[in-house]
N, C-alpha and C positions, 0 to 999 in steps of 0.2 A: 633301571633308569638308563635312558640312551644318552650316550656322551656325544657332545658336538666336537667334531674334529675339523681342524682348519688345515688346508694345504700350506706348505711353506710360504708360498707367494702371498697368500691372503694374510697369513699371520704377520709377515713382513710389512704389508701395507697397513695393517691395524696398528702395529707398533709405531710406524712412521707417522700415522695419523694422530695417535696419542701424544707423541713427541711434538708434533707441530702445533697441536692445540695448547700444549703446556708452554711451548716457547712463545706463542702469541699471547697467552695470559701473563707471562713473565714481563713482556714488553708492552702491556696494554696501554700504557699512556701514549704510545706512538699512534695507535689508530683510535684513540679516543673520539676525536672529531668526527671520524666516519661512523663509528658506532652510534654517536649521539644524534646523527641525522635519522636513524631508524628509531631510536628510543623516544625522541621528542615528537615525531611526526608519523605515528602509525597510520593515520587516515590517508596518507599519501600513498603508502605502499601495500598495506594489508588487503584492501579491496581488490587491487589489480592482481595480486598474488593469488588470491582465492578464486578469482575468475579464471586465471591461467590453469590452476589445479583442476577446476571443473572442466575446463576445455581438454585438458590432457586425459581425464577419465573418459569424456565423450569421444575423443579420438580413439582411444583404445577399444571402447566398445564398439565403435563403427568399423573397425578393421578386424575384429576377431572372426575366426573361422567356425562356422557352426555345422557345416556339411562338407562332405568330400568334394562336391562340385565347387564350393567356395574356396577350398584349399587349392584346387587346380586352376582356379581363375581369380588371381589376386584382386582384392577390392581396393579401390581408390578412396581416400578420405573424401567425406562429403563437403562440398564446397560451403555448406552452411556453417561449418565449424569455424569459418574465418570470422564469425561474429564474436567469438571469445577473445582473441588478441585485439580486435578492434575495440570491443567494450573495455578491456583492460587499459588500452591507451587512453581512452575517454576518461576513465575513472582516475588515471594517473594525473592527467592534466587538470581535471576538476579538483582533486584533492589538493594539488599543489596550489591552485588559484584560491581556494577557499580555506586552506589550513590556518592561515593567519587570522582571518575573520572569525573562524570557529573558536580558536583559542582566546581571542579577545572578547568575544561574547561569553564564553565560559568564565573568564576572569571577572568580567563585570557582573555576572549573576552570582558569583560566589564571593563578592567583595561587598562590604557594608560601607557605603559612601555617606558618612554622617554629615547631615547638613547643620551648618551653624548659622545663627542669626546675625552674626557681626564678626568682623575681623578682630584678631587680637592687637594688642597694643604693644609698642616697643619691639624688641628683638635685636639681637647682635648679628650683624652681617659683615662680611669681609669687605675691606677697602681695596684690596690688591686683586686684580683679575689674574686669571690662570696663566695667560700669555706672559704677563709681566713677572709673575712669580718664577716662571721657568726661566726666563731671561736673566733675572736678577740672581737667582741661585746658581745658574750655570756660570755667569761671569764672575761670581765670587768664590766659586769652588776651585781651589788651586791644587789640582792632582792630575798627573800625567797617566796614572795607572787606573783611574776609576772614572765612572760617568754616573749622572744622576738619572734615576728612572722612577716611574710610578709615582708622579706628583698627585697629591691628594689633599683636600682640606680636612682638617681634624680639629674637633673642639677639645680644648684643654683647660686646666684650671686658670691659665693665664689668658684665656681668649682663644680666638680661632687662629690656627697656624696651617701653613702649608708645609707638608712633609715629603721628603723624597729619599728613596733608598740609594745607597752608594754601591753601585755594581761594578765589579771588575771588567775592564775592557781589554780586548786582545784575546786571540785564540788560546795562547798558553795560560793566561791568567784565568780565564773562565773555567779551564779544567783544573788548575792547581791552586787557586786562591779562594779565600772566603770573602763574603761581603764584610766591610769594615764598620757598618752602622748606617746612620742616616743623617740628614741635614733638616733643620727646622727653620722656616722663614715666617716672620710675624705677618700675618694677613690683616692686621688692623693698623699697620704703620706702613705708609708708602715709602718711606725712606728705607733703603735696604738694611735688613737687620737678620743676618744669617747666622745661625749657631750650628756647629758640627758636633754630632754625638759619636763618640768612638765606642763601638761594641761589636765584636766579631759575631757574624751570623753564619753559621755553618750550612744552613739551609736557606736559600734565597733565590729570587728571580735572577736570571742571567747566568747562574752557575751551571756547569755541565758535569756528568749527565745525571748521575744518581743523587747528586746534591741540589739538583734543580727543584725549586719550590713546587712547580706544577707536577713534577714527576712524583715527588713524595706524597702529595696530597691525593692524587688520582689513584696511587697504590692503596690508600686508605678507603676511598670511595670512588667508585669508577663511574657510575651512572649519575653524576651530578654536573652541574655547570659552574665552574669556579669563577668568582667575580674578581675584580681587580684587587691585588694585594695592596694593603695600606700599612705603612710603618707608623708605629706609635711608640710613645715613650711612657712607660709606666714606672712606678716606684721601684719595682725589682728588675728594671732594665728595659732594653729596646726589644720589641716583639713586632711580629708581623700578623695582621688580622686578614683573614680571607673568607668572607661569607661565601656560601654556596647555595645554589638553587636546585630544588627537586621539582618533579613533575607529578601532577595529580590529575586523574581523569582517565577514561578508557581510550577514547579516540582523539578528542580534543584536549590534549594534555596541557594544562595551564601551569605556569611557573609559580612556585611558593618558596619562601625562605626555608631552606632545609636545616641550616645551622651555620656555625662559625668556627673555622679552624684558627687556633691561636698558636703560633709557632715561636718558640723561645730561641735564644742565641745558640744553645747547645744542641738544637735540632729536635727538642722535645715538642710533640704536637698534641695539643689538646682538641678534641672534637666536641664542641659544645651545642647543645640543643638551643633553639632561639630563646626559649624561657630561661634556660640556664645562663645564657650569655647576659640576658637583660638583668638578672639578679646579681651580676658583677658590677658594682658602681663604677669601677675604673674603666670598664668596657662601655657601659651605657653612656657615660659622660662623653665619650669620643664622637658620638653621633654616627658611627660607621657600622653598626650591627646590621641595620637594614640598608642594603646597598641602593645607591641612587639610580642604577640602571633598573632595578626591579620597581623602584618607586615610580619611575617614569613609565615603565610598561603598564603598570596598574592605572596611572593617571590617563594614559592614552586610551585605555579600555573603556573609560567613561563615555566615549563617543558611541559605544555600542549598548548603552543602557536601554535604549528603545528597540533593540534587536537589529539584526543584520539588515532587514528590508529597509528599516528606517535610516540606517547608516548609509545604504547604497542609493536610496531613491528619494525619501521623503525629507530627511535631515531636520526633523523637528527637535529642537533643544539640543542640537548636536554641537559638541565642542571639538576644537582642534588646537593642538599645542605646536607653536612655531618657535623656531630658534633663530637668533640673530647674530651668534658668534660661534667660534669653534667650540667653546665650552658650553655645552648644552644645558637647558634647564633639566632638572630642578637645582635650585641653589640652597645651601644649607644656611639656616638662620637658627640661632640659639635663643630661645625665650626664657632661659634661666631655669634653675632647679626648682623654683617656686611656682613656675608656670608650666607651659607645655613642654619645656625642654627643647632639644634639638629637633628641628623639622626640616623635611624637604619640601621647598615652596615652589610652586609653578603657576604661571598665568596662562589661562587658555582663552583663545578667542572663539567667536562663533563661527560655524562652518561657512566657507565661502570666502569672499573677498573683503570682508568686514575687517576692520583693525581695531575693534573695540575689545575691552576684557569682558569675557563672558563668565568666567568662574575662576576662583582661586582655590588651588589644591595645597593642603597641608598633610603631609605624610610623615607620621612619627618615625624619626630615624632609629628608634629602638624597637618599637613593637610592630611597625607597619600600619598602625591605625590611620585611617584616611578621613579627613575632614574636608568638606566642600562648602565654600561661600559662593552662592550664586548672586550675580549682580542683579538687583531688583529691577523689574520691568519699568521702564520710563527713566531710568537713571543711566547716564552714560559715563563710562570710564574708558580711557585710552588703553590700548593693549601695549605689549612691550615693543612691537615694531613702530608703532605710532610715536611712542615716547623717544626713540632714537631719531626720528625724523623732526621732532620738535627741537632736539638739541642741535641738529645740523642747520636748522633754519634761523638759528640765533647768531648774530655776530659777537663773537668773544674775542677780545683783544689778544693777539699773538697766536690765535688758533685758526688754521685753514683746513677745511675739510675737502678742499678741491672741488667745490661746486662752482659752476659757472665758467665763463672764459677766463683764462689766466690763472686758474686755481692750481696750486702746487700740490695740495693734498698731502700735507706733511703730518696730519693727525686724523685720527678716527675715534669714534665713540663705540664702546663695547659694553657687553654684559649689563643690560638694565635689569638690576636686581629688584624684585618687588619687596618693599619694606613697608611697615605699618606704623608710620610716625603718628602717635596720638590716635591710633586706630583708623588712620586715613591711609588710603593706598597711594603711595608715591613710588617713584622709580629712582633708584640711585645707580647712576651709570658713570663710567670712568672714560675720560678723554685721554688717550695715550698717543705717543708718537708712532709712526709707521713701524718703527723698529721694535716697539713694545718693550722698551728698556726702562720705562718709568711711568708713573701716573702724574699727568700734568694738572688736571682738574677732576674734581668729583662733582657731579651735577645732580641736582634734585628736580625732577619733573612731576608736577602734580597731575595724577591720573584724571581728575575730575575736569580741569580745565585745560589740560594738555599744554601748560605753560611752565617754563623754567621759573622756579621760585628761589633758587640759590645755586651759586657757583662757588665751591670751595677750592681755593688755589693752593694745591698741594705743592706746587713747584716754587712758590715764593713765600708762603705763610707758614710758619713753623707750628702754628696752633690750628691748622686746618683739620688735622685728624681729631683733635679734642672737640672742636666745634662740631664736627659732623657726628661724632658719637653722642654728644649732648643733644643735638637735634633728633637723632634717632630714638634717643631714650625719652625725650619729653614732647617732641612734635613742635618745639618752639625754635624759631631761627634765632641766630646769635643777637640780633638786634632787638629781640624781644617780641617780635610779631610772629604769627603762626603761619603755617603753609596755607591755611584757608584764608587767612587775612590777605596774604600776598596774592593768592590766586583770585580773589574777588575783586582786585583793583585792575583796571586796564594796563595792559603791559605796553610800553612805548620803547623805542630805541633812542638812546642817549647819544650824546656827541662822540663817545668813545666806541659806539657800536654795541654796547651791552644792553640787554633788555632789562628793564626795571619797572617797578611800580610807581606810578606818579604819587607824589606826596612824600617820597623819601624813605618810607618804611618798607622792609622786605625787598630791597632791590635784587633783582634776580641776577644781573649781570655783574654786580659788584663782587669784589674779592672778599674772602672770608673776614668776618669781623669788620665790615665797612672798608676793606681795602688795605688796612694797615696792620690788622691783627690786634689792634688796641680797642679798648672799650673805655668810654669816658674820656675826660680830659679835653684838650683842644682838638678840634676836628683836623684830619690831615688835608693835605692840598687837594687830593682827589675827592674827599667829601665835600670841601669848600666848593670846588668846581662843579660837582653834582648838584649841590643846592642852588648854585647860581644858574645853572642850566634849567633846573625846575622852575625858577622864578621867571626866566625868559620865556619858557613855554606857557606859563600861566599868563604873562603879559601878552603873548602872541594870541592865545585863545580869547582873552578879553577884547583885544583889538578887533578880531575877526567878528565877535559877537557884536560889538558897537557899529562895525561897518555894515553888518547885516540888518541891524535895527535901523540905521540911517537909510539904507536902500528901501526898506519897507515903508519908512515914513514918506520918503519922496514919491513912492509909488502911489500911496493914498492921496497925497497932495496934488 
């Protein structure tokens, strides 16, 4: 048997190569992003590389010497070989342009979009927008050595909560200190309610270097896409959940939920399969197993149900999802343990410049099951963008959106969350100051009429949150009318500038519970004034009717 002998120089090169590869593997989280470009998009680089390899073989063949005369007369490469790099470049550009469309089409083909005949009823939604949550938590967090990161909504036994991890700040502390736990902010109470949970986390975001959460997890699984870490509070302590995405398919590699990392305070890491995580009640209840980013990606892919050609040119039954705030759709709604459970809910509009609602997506926040309710033909429902316009068009006392000359623009309306009060689509939006340090009003917009049906005064009415939750659960406004009742009555603008329904019931611009927060008993001054104004309007209408009748009588005479 012949032994292969290497020269000292070649042996040194081989050893250095092996050591370099080993070093790269040890610090693999550093170049994870670069490797992921090749792993997730093979259609972009594989065809050009194959063409270049074929060109290299063709070049070698064209310059080989077959005779002594050819050896004495060097041959130049054939100019026709330039077609190989040109074709490789064209394939690179085409692959980059169509990679996203091919992945979305593959995702749409491999996803079951279950059609549902009607919308579910009820559902618990947060009352505090993300911007306000971040501002409130930061202003209440008294620490000179920590900062709050990774704000996320989490479903708990006590309702929806915003959680944020406590991350050391400063170069020295990020290398030498651990995370001290998390903070929890009530998402169903607009008054600031911050609770600090002390629990050391030896592996967390923001720590350096080998204690960094991302570093540890990528050492476990390299070819995955880590989603945002979410701090959760379980009976056995504070933990961090990190769902991760894997890719399936040969060239158009679609994203799927690969599993969930669960990191304990002592640094213990559990790698759970999706089904395994779903069987853990304490994890399933959080609504964070199936990440919102993946839910949105799947919902966006619905536009490709009719194929790429339809998406690019025909646009038949094509949906598009638009966002109106920094915090993008979907929004987490909890339908209870006896119902659908936590769902990622998104409103989609038809393709183009239409502002109507075309479809409602409900993605199970545990299993990823997708349900779709399509708006029946002939029925018109406002989309999320139009709902915000409806709010801005109404004059609400003390609120200035900055429209028109002289507007100061001290307030803005954000996050029109789709909710199903009594099985009817309405939007629950928040009016907040420009500084985003509070929730001033919570407004309800009926999607069918595009009218405000209620304004809950969170800034002045202590019972506004309770009234809002009662309305979401029952579909009935605090004064006993329903949103459908209020929406079916012509809306007018009263003397205070608030839009209301004539007749006194379901006043859209009135404060929560009739403006005083009281029910029953003697009407408040505002209520008495509203009733007086209503009677004046009725008298004015009757006067105009009599005047018109008199004019017609004179014309006939």
